[in-house]
C-alpha atoms as a printed R data frame, in Angstrom:
    type eleno elety resid chain resno       x       y      z
1   ATOM     1    CA   UNK     A     1  -0.068  -0.041 -0.100
2   ATOM     2    CA   UNK     A     2   1.307   3.414 -0.816
3   ATOM     3    CA   UNK     A     3   2.284   5.708  2.101
4   ATOM     4    CA   UNK     A     4  -0.612   8.201  1.748
5   ATOM     5    CA   UNK     A     5  -3.030   5.363  1.540
6   ATOM     6    CA   UNK     A     6  -1.390   3.713  4.555
7   ATOM     7    CA   UNK     A     7  -1.646   6.969  6.539
8   ATOM     8    CA   UNK     A     8  -5.306   7.363  5.532
9   ATOM     9    CA   UNK     A     9  -5.957   3.799  6.784
10  ATOM    10    CA   UNK     A    10  -4.310   4.348  9.998
11  ATOM    11    CA   UNK     A    11  -6.287   7.606 10.476
12  ATOM    12    CA   UNK     A    12  -9.625   5.990  9.469
13  ATOM    13    CA   UNK     A    13  -9.179   3.130 12.077
14  ATOM    14    CA   UNK     A    14  -7.773   5.385 14.714
15  ATOM    15    CA   UNK     A    15 -10.923   5.721 17.009
16  ATOM    16    CA   UNK     A    16 -10.643   2.001 17.588
17  ATOM    17    CA   UNK     A    17  -6.814   2.003 17.770
18  ATOM    18    CA   UNK     A    18  -7.182   4.798 20.466
19  ATOM    19    CA   UNK     A    19  -9.404   2.557 22.529
20  ATOM    20    CA   UNK     A    20  -7.116  -0.359 22.134
21  ATOM    21    CA   UNK     A    21  -4.238   1.610 23.096
22  ATOM    22    CA   UNK     A    22  -6.041   2.739 26.270
23  ATOM    23    CA   UNK     A    23  -7.052  -0.788 27.244
24  ATOM    24    CA   UNK     A    24  -3.597  -2.042 26.433
25  ATOM    25    CA   UNK     A    25  -2.033   0.734 28.378
26  ATOM    26    CA   UNK     A    26  -4.079  -0.394 31.367
27  ATOM    27    CA   UNK     A    27  -2.770  -3.906 30.838
28  ATOM    28    CA   UNK     A    28   0.719  -2.563 30.913
29  ATOM    29    CA   UNK     A    29   0.157  -0.876 34.060
30  ATOM    30    CA   UNK     A    30  -1.091  -4.096 35.717
31  ATOM    31    CA   UNK     A    31   1.984  -6.391 34.543
32  ATOM    32    CA   UNK     A    32   1.172  -6.836 30.937
33  ATOM    33    CA   UNK     A    33   3.423  -6.612 28.002
34  ATOM    34    CA   UNK     A    34   3.356  -5.135 24.448
35  ATOM    35    CA   UNK     A    35   5.111  -5.765 21.314
36  ATOM    36    CA   UNK     A    36   4.960  -4.556 17.620
37  ATOM    37    CA   UNK     A    37   4.186  -7.107 15.124
38  ATOM    38    CA   UNK     A    38   3.321  -6.179 11.460
39  ATOM    39    CA   UNK     A    39   0.605  -3.410 11.233
40  ATOM    40    CA   UNK     A    40  -0.385  -3.744 14.863
41  ATOM    41    CA   UNK     A    41   0.661  -3.252 18.525
42  ATOM    42    CA   UNK     A    42  -0.046  -6.387 20.427
43  ATOM    43    CA   UNK     A    43  -0.847  -6.430 24.178
44  ATOM    44    CA   UNK     A    44  -0.926  -9.538 26.541
45  ATOM    45    CA   UNK     A    45  -0.983 -10.289 30.189
46  ATOM    46    CA   UNK     A    46  -1.985  -8.284 33.159
47  ATOM    47    CA   UNK     A    47  -5.473  -6.847 32.952
48  ATOM    48    CA   UNK     A    48  -5.478  -7.561 29.279
49  ATOM    49    CA   UNK     A    49  -5.860 -11.268 29.921
50  ATOM    50    CA   UNK     A    50  -8.558 -10.606 32.342
51  ATOM    51    CA   UNK     A    51 -10.496  -8.445 29.708
52  ATOM    52    CA   UNK     A    52 -10.250 -11.064 26.993
53  ATOM    53    CA   UNK     A    53 -11.410 -13.792 29.285
54  ATOM    54    CA   UNK     A    54 -14.628 -11.770 29.837
55  ATOM    55    CA   UNK     A    55 -15.669 -11.416 26.283
56  ATOM    56    CA   UNK     A    56 -18.623 -13.390 25.065
57  ATOM    57    CA   UNK     A    57 -17.163 -16.875 24.792
58  ATOM    58    CA   UNK     A    58 -13.932 -15.294 26.457
59  ATOM    59    CA   UNK     A    59 -12.790 -18.790 27.960
60  ATOM    60    CA   UNK     A    60 -12.113 -19.828 24.220
61  ATOM    61    CA   UNK     A    61 -11.029 -16.379 23.063
62  ATOM    62    CA   UNK     A    62  -7.391 -16.131 22.304
63  ATOM    63    CA   UNK     A    63  -7.418 -12.376 21.294
64  ATOM    64    CA   UNK     A    64  -9.440  -9.646 19.802
65  ATOM    65    CA   UNK     A    65  -8.675  -6.632 17.608
66  ATOM    66    CA   UNK     A    66  -9.404  -2.880 17.973
67  ATOM    67    CA   UNK     A    67  -8.037  -1.025 15.005
68  ATOM    68    CA   UNK     A    68  -4.292  -1.438 14.821
69  ATOM    69    CA   UNK     A    69  -4.092  -3.027 18.355
70  ATOM    70    CA   UNK     A    70  -4.476  -6.780 19.049
71  ATOM    71    CA   UNK     A    71  -5.227  -7.495 22.825
72  ATOM    72    CA   UNK     A    72  -4.621 -11.269 23.642
73  ATOM    73    CA   UNK     A    73  -4.509 -13.496 26.742
74  ATOM    74    CA   UNK     A    74  -0.756 -14.586 26.231
75  ATOM    75    CA   UNK     A    75   2.061 -14.237 24.022
76  ATOM    76    CA   UNK     A    76   1.404 -17.671 22.737
77  ATOM    77    CA   UNK     A    77  -2.256 -16.950 22.067
78  ATOM    78    CA   UNK     A    78  -1.147 -13.979 20.080
79  ATOM    79    CA   UNK     A    79   1.191 -16.156 17.971
80  ATOM    80    CA   UNK     A    80  -1.607 -18.569 17.359
81  ATOM    81    CA   UNK     A    81  -4.131 -16.009 16.496
82  ATOM    82    CA   UNK     A    82  -2.018 -13.402 14.624
83  ATOM    83    CA   UNK     A    83  -3.101 -14.282 11.063
84  ATOM    84    CA   UNK     A    84  -6.723 -14.231 11.950
85  ATOM    85    CA   UNK     A    85  -6.499 -10.996 13.828
86  ATOM    86    CA   UNK     A    86  -4.551  -9.228 10.981
87  ATOM    87    CA   UNK     A    87  -7.424  -9.738  8.733
88  ATOM    88    CA   UNK     A    88  -9.520  -7.939 11.327
89  ATOM    89    CA   UNK     A    89  -6.832  -5.187 11.228
90  ATOM    90    CA   UNK     A    90  -7.325  -4.913  7.528
91  ATOM    91    CA   UNK     A    91 -11.150  -4.784  8.110
92  ATOM    92    CA   UNK     A    92 -10.660  -1.929 10.375
93  ATOM    93    CA   UNK     A    93  -8.665  -0.133  7.766
94  ATOM    94    CA   UNK     A    94 -11.419  -0.549  5.215
95  ATOM    95    CA   UNK     A    95 -14.466   0.061  7.596
96  ATOM    96    CA   UNK     A    96 -13.111   2.606  9.939
97  ATOM    97    CA   UNK     A    97 -15.481   3.898 12.506
98  ATOM    98    CA   UNK     A    98 -18.214   1.792 10.908
99  ATOM    99    CA   UNK     A    99 -16.488  -1.535 11.904
100 ATOM   100    CA   UNK     A   100 -17.886  -1.786 15.302
101 ATOM   101    CA   UNK     A   101 -21.569  -0.968 14.262
102 ATOM   102    CA   UNK     A   102 -21.341  -3.252 11.150
103 ATOM   103    CA   UNK     A   103 -19.881  -6.120 13.146
104 ATOM   104    CA   UNK     A   104 -22.542  -5.955 15.807
105 ATOM   105    CA   UNK     A   105 -25.355  -5.463 13.449
106 ATOM   106    CA   UNK     A   106 -24.279  -8.461 11.616
107 ATOM   107    CA   UNK     A   107 -24.165 -10.480 14.729
108 ATOM   108    CA   UNK     A   108 -27.623  -9.320 15.851
109 ATOM   109    CA   UNK     A   109 -29.258 -10.055 12.429
110 ATOM   110    CA   UNK     A   110 -27.628 -13.485 12.668
111 ATOM   111    CA   UNK     A   111 -28.836 -14.033 16.218
112 ATOM   112    CA   UNK     A   112 -32.370 -12.902 15.267
113 ATOM   113    CA   UNK     A   113 -32.383 -15.336 12.374
114 ATOM   114    CA   UNK     A   114 -31.364 -18.131 14.600
115 ATOM   115    CA   UNK     A   115 -27.779 -18.524 13.310
116 ATOM   116    CA   UNK     A   116 -24.565 -18.305 15.064
117 ATOM   117    CA   UNK     A   117 -23.802 -14.611 15.745
118 ATOM   118    CA   UNK     A   118 -20.016 -15.204 15.907
119 ATOM   119    CA   UNK     A   119 -19.124 -18.016 13.628
120 ATOM   120    CA   UNK     A   120 -21.405 -16.962 10.995
121 ATOM   121    CA   UNK     A   121 -20.618 -13.328 11.101
122 ATOM   122    CA   UNK     A   122 -19.054 -12.282  7.760
123 ATOM   123    CA   UNK     A   123 -16.202 -10.434  9.365
124 ATOM   124    CA   UNK     A   124 -15.267 -13.694 11.223
125 ATOM   125    CA   UNK     A   125 -15.827 -16.011  8.162
126 ATOM   126    CA   UNK     A   126 -13.503 -13.727  6.180
127 ATOM   127    CA   UNK     A   127 -10.959 -13.779  9.020
128 ATOM   128    CA   UNK     A   128 -11.173 -17.645  9.328
129 ATOM   129    CA   UNK     A   129 -10.929 -18.047  5.521
130 ATOM   130    CA   UNK     A   130  -8.110 -15.761  4.887
131 ATOM   131    CA   UNK     A   131  -6.041 -17.025  7.885
132 ATOM   132    CA   UNK     A   132  -6.538 -20.785  6.959
133 ATOM   133    CA   UNK     A   133  -8.818 -21.464  9.860
134 ATOM   134    CA   UNK     A   134 -12.043 -23.346 10.017
């Protein structure tokens, strides 16, 4: 991606990145760690682990993405889920501030239709398909 487009993508996703940095910063203050990988800053440990475990289905969640941040339970969970979460980073670059509402609306429509709000969500399907997951 050309540099001007990269900058625009970063700015477009920045509201979620800011939230991820805030949550990751809290994680750092509670014993967590951070590292740069590809397009994202990854946070794990400390209260970050606590937050991930409290997501819906959190006992099975390895990580979740907010803009250009990925918050994971452990460094190993980030290694396992990196390809999947990187697809979500690209989705945030494309959808920007509309990513959260679009994701949640998709899940709501699926739930009302009696389908699986997470596994059948088109954002998750794309992430699983492009990362080589189920």
